[in-house]
N, C-alpha and C positions, 0 to 999 in steps of 0.2 A: 883418753878417759878409760876408765877399769868397767870392768864386767859389773853390769847388774847384779850377777847371781853372787859375788865374792863378799862371802861371811865378815864380818866382825868382829873382833875378838869381843868375849864376854864383858869385861870389864868396860869398854868402850860402848858399847852397848846400853851398860847399865849407867853409866854416868850421862849420856845423852837423853836416855828417857827421864831420868831423876832430873838434869835440868828442863826440859821440854814439860813435865808434868809440873814442876817450880813458877815455869813462867807462866802456865795455864793456872796455875792454882791463885798468882798472885794476879791475873786478870778477871778471876771471878771474885777476889778478893775487893778489886778496884769497881766492879760492878754491883758487887751489894755495899760499897760503902757508897754509891750513888742512889742505891734505894732507902738505906739507912738512916744518912745524915739529913738534917731538914732546911739549913739554910742553904743557899749558892756558897757562901765564903767558905763552907765548911767541906760541901761536896766538889769543889773544885779540886782540892787538893788530892783527892785521894786518883780521881784517874789520871792525874799528871803524873804523880808521883809513883803510882804504885805500876802502872803500864810501861812506863818507862824502866823498872826493874824488873819486869814480868819480860818487855821486851831483851835485855842484856842475856837475861836464863837462858830464852832460845835462842839467843844468836852463841852462845858459847856452847849451847849443845850443837847447833849448827857447823859451827869452826871445827870443834873436836871431830864431829861425823865426816865431813867432807876433807879434814886434813888428813885424818885414818885411811878414810878410804883411797885418797888421792897419793898419798906419800907424801905431801909437800903441805906446807899451810898455807889453808885455803882462809886468807885475810879478807875474801870480797864480800863474805858474811857481814863483817863488821861494820861496811858500810850502813848498813840498816840500821843499826845499832846507833851508830853515829849521827847519822842523819834526825833521827828521833830523838836523841838528849840534847841537839842543838832548836830544833823545832818547836817541839813539846812546850818549853816554858815562855817561850815567845809570846804564842797566842794566850797564854795562861796569862799571864801579865799583862796582856790587851782586855781580857774580858773581867778580869777582876776590878781593875782602873774603870771599866766602864760600870761597872756592878756598882763601886764607891759613888761615883760620879753620880748615878742614877738614885742612890738612896741617899745622897746629901740632899739632892733637890727633890725628895719627897719629904726631909724631915726626917728620916730614920736615924737611930740612934748606932752610929758609924763613929769611929776613929777622925779626928778633924783630920784636914787636908794639910801636910806638910810643907806643901808651896807656899810660901810669903809674897802676898799681896801688896805690892807696894802701891800708894795711892801718888794720881798725878802729883797734886801738890810735894809729895814729898822729895819729889826727883831733884827738883828746881836746886833744892839747898846742899 
């Protein structure tokens, strides 16, 4: 490990700060989207999409910081963003499907199901 007192070049500090601030701004934007949007279906996209993009900005800032500080490519930070990019869409899809099912059961105006239900009599022919 390198000394904690080693100064980074100014251009690295600026790029890292910009990436981390962009990630924080995107996280704030996602939070504001949760407050401003009215329905669940509108609200579910903001944190899923914007939080993932904000995570990538912070990750690239982290990769650049540790790569320059250690003198070699620091790919360990990419694992966090990869896991978030893989895992965020899955619960989002499940939550949206559950909300659609519940809305259909309550008779609300939502898009119809694309699943084709085949009556038992039609399966024999």
